Structure formats: C-alpha cells, structure tokens
C-alpha positions in Angstrom: 93.1 82.4 0.8 93.9 82.5 4.5 97.2 83.8 6.0 100.3 82.3 4.5 103.1 83.3 6.9 103.9 83.4 10.6 106.8 85.2 12.3 109.3 83.6 14.6 108.0 85.5 17.6 104.4 84.5 16.9 105.4 80.9 16.5 107.2 81.0 19.9 104.1 82.3 21.5 101.8 79.8 19.9 104.1 76.9 20.9 103.2 77.8 24.5 99.5 77.2 23.8 97.5 74.3 25.2 97.3 72.9 21.6 100.5 74.1 20.0 101.0 73.8 16.2 102.7 70.8 14.6 106.1 72.1 13.4 107.6 70.5 10.3 111.3 70.8 9.3 111.5 70.5 5.5 115.2 71.1 4.9 116.1 70.2 1.3 118.2 71.8 -1.4 119.0 70.7 -4.9 122.5 69.1 -4.7 122.4 68.7 -0.9 121.1 65.3 0.2 121.8 65.9 3.9 118.7 67.6 5.0 118.0 65.0 7.7 121.5 65.4 9.1 121.0 69.2 9.2 117.8 68.6 11.1 119.5 66.3 13.6 122.2 68.8 14.1 119.8 71.6 15.1 116.1 72.2 14.7 113.2 74.0 16.4 112.3 72.1 19.6 109.5 69.6 18.8 109.8 69.9 15.1 109.5 66.7 13.0 111.7 66.2 9.9 109.9 65.8 6.6 111.7 64.2 3.7 110.8 66.1 0.6 112.0 63.3 -1.8 110.0 60.5 -0.2 107.1 62.1 1.7 106.4 65.2 -0.5 106.8 63.5 -3.8 106.2 60.2 -5.6 109.2 58.5 -7.2 110.5 60.4 -10.3 109.6 59.2 -13.8 110.2 60.4 -17.3 106.5 60.9 -17.8 105.8 62.6 -14.4 109.0 64.6 -13.8 111.5 64.6 -10.9 109.0 65.4 -8.1 105.5 64.1 -9.1 102.6 64.7 -6.7 102.6 62.0 -4.0 99.8 59.4 -4.1 97.0 60.6 -1.8 97.0 57.5 0.3 100.8 57.7 0.8 100.6 61.4 1.6 97.9 60.7 4.1 100.1 58.2 5.8 102.9 60.7 6.1 100.7 63.5 7.3 99.2 61.3 10.0 102.7 60.2 11.1 103.6 63.9 11.7 100.7 64.1 14.2 98.5 66.3 12.0 94.8 66.1 12.8 91.9 67.7 11.1 92.0 70.8 13.4 95.8 71.0 13.8 97.7 74.1 13.0 100.9 73.3 11.1 104.0 75.5 10.7 106.6 74.5 8.1 110.1 75.8 7.8 113.5 75.3 6.3 116.8 77.3 6.1 116.4 78.6 2.5 113.7 81.2 2.8 110.9 78.7 2.5 111.9 77.4 -0.9 111.5 73.8 0.2 109.0 74.3 3.1 106.5 75.9 0.7 106.1 72.5 -1.0 104.8 71.1 2.2 102.6 74.2 2.6 101.1 73.8 -0.9 100.6 70.0 -0.6 98.8 70.3 2.7 96.5 72.9 1.2 96.1 70.8 -1.9 95.1 67.9 0.4 92.4 70.1 2.1 94.3 71.3 5.2 94.0 75.1 5.4 95.6 75.6 8.8 99.2 75.7 7.6 101.7 78.5 7.7 105.2 79.1 6.5 107.7 80.3 9.1 108.9 83.6 7.5 112.7 83.6 7.4 112.9 79.9 8.5 115.4 78.6 11.0 117.5 81.8 10.7 114.6 84.0 11.8 113.9 81.6 14.7 117.5 81.9 15.9 117.5 85.7 15.3 114.5 86.0 17.6 116.3 84.1 20.4 114.7 80.8 19.8 116.4 77.7 21.2 117.3 74.7 19.0 117.4 70.9 19.7 119.5 68.1 18.3 118.6 64.5 17.5 115.3 63.2 16.2 111.7 63.7 17.3 108.5 61.9 16.5 104.8 62.8 17.0 103.6 61.7 20.4 100.2 60.7 18.9 99.4 59.9 15.2 97.1 62.3 13.5 93.7 61.6 11.9 93.7 64.0 9.0 92.0 62.7 5.9 93.6 63.8 2.6 91.1 65.2 0.1 93.0 66.2 -3.0 92.1 69.0 -5.2 91.8 72.0 -2.9 94.6 73.9 -4.8 94.4 74.2 -8.6 96.7 72.3 -10.9 97.2 72.5 -14.6 97.7 69.4 -16.8 100.7 69.5 -19.2 98.4 69.7 -22.3 96.8 72.9 -20.9 99.9 74.7 -19.9 100.2 78.2 -21.4 96.8 78.2 -23.1 95.3 81.0 -20.9 96.6 83.8 -18.7 100.1 84.4 -17.4 102.6 81.5 -17.2 105.4 82.2 -14.7 108.7 80.3 -14.7 110.1 80.4 -11.2 113.6 79.1 -12.0 116.8 81.2 -12.1 117.0 83.5 -15.1 120.0 81.7 -16.7 118.0 78.4 -16.7 115.0 80.2 -18.2 117.1 81.7 -21.0 118.6 78.2 -21.6 122.2 79.3 -20.9 122.6 76.4 -18.5 120.6 73.3 -17.5 122.2 71.3 -14.7 119.7 68.5 -14.3 116.8 68.4 -16.8 116.9 66.9 -20.3 116.9 70.1 -22.3 117.6 73.8 -21.8 115.2 76.6 -22.2 111.6 77.4 -21.2 108.0 76.7 -22.1 107.1 79.0 -25.0 105.1 82.0 -23.8 106.4 81.8 -20.2 107.7 84.9 -18.3 110.7 84.7 -16.1 109.9 85.3 -12.4 112.7 83.9 -10.4 111.7 82.7 -6.9 114.6 84.4 -5.3 113.0 87.7 -6.0 110.2 86.9 -3.6 112.6 87.4 -0.7 114.5 90.2 0.9 118.2 90.1 1.8 117.4 88.4 5.1 115.5 85.6 3.4 112.1 86.8 4.5 109.2 87.3 2.1 108.8 90.8 0.7 105.7 92.7 2.1 102.4 92.4 0.2 102.8 95.7 -1.6 106.3 95.0 -2.8 105.2 91.5 -4.0 102.3 93.1 -5.9 104.7 95.4 -7.6 107.1 92.6 -8.3 104.4 90.5 -10.0 102.9 93.4 -11.8 106.2 93.9 -13.5 105.9 90.4 -15.1 102.3 91.0 -16.2 100.3 89.7 -13.2 97.4 92.1 -12.6 94.5 91.7 -10.1 92.2 88.9 -11.2 94.8 87.5 -13.6 94.7 83.8 -14.5 98.2 82.7 -13.3 100.0 79.4 -13.6 103.4 78.7 -12.2 106.1 76.1 -12.9 109.8 75.6 -12.0 112.3 72.8 -12.5 110.4 70.0 -10.8 107.6 71.5 -8.9 109.4 72.5 -5.7 110.0 76.3 -5.9 106.8 76.8 -7.9 105.0 76.3 -4.6 107.1 79.2 -3.1 106.0 81.4 -6.0 102.4 80.5 -5.3 102.8 81.3 -1.7 104.3 84.7 -2.6 101.4 85.4 -5.0 99.0 84.5 -2.2 100.7 87.0 0.1 100.2 89.5 -2.7 96.5 88.6 -2.9 96.7 86.6 -6.1 95.5 83.0 -6.5 97.6 80.8 -8.8 97.6 77.3 -10.3 100.6 75.0 -10.4 101.9 72.9 -13.2 103.2 70.0 -11.1 105.4 68.3 -13.7 107.2 71.6 -14.5 110.2 71.8 -16.7 111.5 68.3 -15.7 108.3 66.7 -17.3 108.0 69.1 -20.2 111.6 68.9 -21.3 111.6 65.1 -21.2 109.0 65.0 -24.0 110.8 65.8 -27.3 107.5 66.7 -29.0 107.1 69.7 -26.6 108.8 72.9 -27.9 111.5 74.7 -25.9 112.2 78.4 -26.2 115.5 80.1 -25.6 116.4 83.6 -24.5 114.1 86.2 -22.9 
C-alpha cells in the first residue's frame, strides 16, 4: 500500500503547487451532529466539508448497520462534487486524530483512488504548524471526473467474519467487554475477536504512532507479519482508522463494514462478554 499520512508542513507546501491536493474536512463524532458548523467556524483554507452520514454512508438499516457502504453511483456523485479527478491528490482531515477522516480515506481507496492521504494530527496539527484557517463554506471550482470502481480494498461479509486469521475489535475496551453499550442493540463482541481500541493508534497529541510502535502495538494483540487480519468497530467508522494504522505498520487488513451494529441486530448471531 502507498503512503497513508501527510504532515501539516508537507500539506502546506503541497497547497502551493500548481495542482494542489483536494482537501476534505470530515469532522464527525458520535453524539455530535454539528460537524458542518465546526467546519464553517474554522477550516483549512480551500477545504470542502464532507458529511459522513450522507456522503460516506448509505442510510442505516437493521440489516446493514448504522453506516452501510454508500452505493457506488451515489459515492461517485459526491466524490466528483468535491472536485476529485482521476489524477487528483486528496488529503482528508478532522479534529479527532483521523477517526472520522479515515473513513473517507478508506472509501476512496475502496473506490479505486490511491492518491489519498490522512493529515496526521488533523486540524490541531495544522494550527500547531502555523497554518491559517478560514470560515464559511467552500465548494469545488470545477467538478471532478473520477470514476468509482468498487472493490480495491478488501471487505468481509457477515457470514465469513471470524472464520480465518485475526479479528480485531476497534471499539473502546468497555464496549468490547459488554460493560456498556450506548447505541447498538446488544452489548458484547463477536466471539473470537481481540480488543484493539482505536485510541491506542495515537499518541498524546493525536498523531499516529510511528511504524515501529504500531507494529509492536499490533503484535501484542496477535498480528504478525503476513497475518490475515479483519477489523470491525461499532458501525464501520473507526475500523477504517485501525486499517490505516495497520497500513502504517506495513500490514494489510480487511474490513467488516456492518460491524457490531449489524452483527448485534441479528439475534441469531452470538455475542461474547468479557475479555
């Protein structure tokens, strides 16, 4: 896999290029529906807001979970509206360490667009590097022409989850153990899964750990070089961040898109509690 991250300083330099990258603001947090307002208050100049709920996911269903994959034609319409062309570089960011932005990173790669990077440290890193911010809304000057070709990132169907390799649960440890469940139908985790909370991909400043530290982090949960790895989370958002972190560590991983929101909605699927 190609590079995953870009630093704030490198982004500032590349924005001065003749063909600067398309910058996407993907601010979203569970329980905070005001991402668009946060964007309007302050964003990287030229950045376009991406609505995770409507542009990076299909409508929720019991069968598909809270954030199903968007329909390819709908996603293509969104991607083109952001000004993304076949040869465009794209940089995605948020203000939560990439936890939401990684979904855009993963979806663009799933759709066949390899020139996409996550701004390491997000908006905070941009400001720390002296970057200016803008207010209001911005739109692409010219629509893009990118053609979505699904399938460039591996996914695992619900019936195949946990059959082979290492299954990582990217949710918080208390949700994995079933001590609390704030949103999905049942508490617990998929039997055989290993807890690997997404927060542990980041350092105290909200930046990704370096590749060596990430390799050590994943080795502790059973991920060795060449391992067959599948990742899930609550609804398929932070699992993408885990896949990005694994990529930084040099490990390719598949994603179970429906995640716990889909699995737990089916009473016939078993749920495990504890470690």
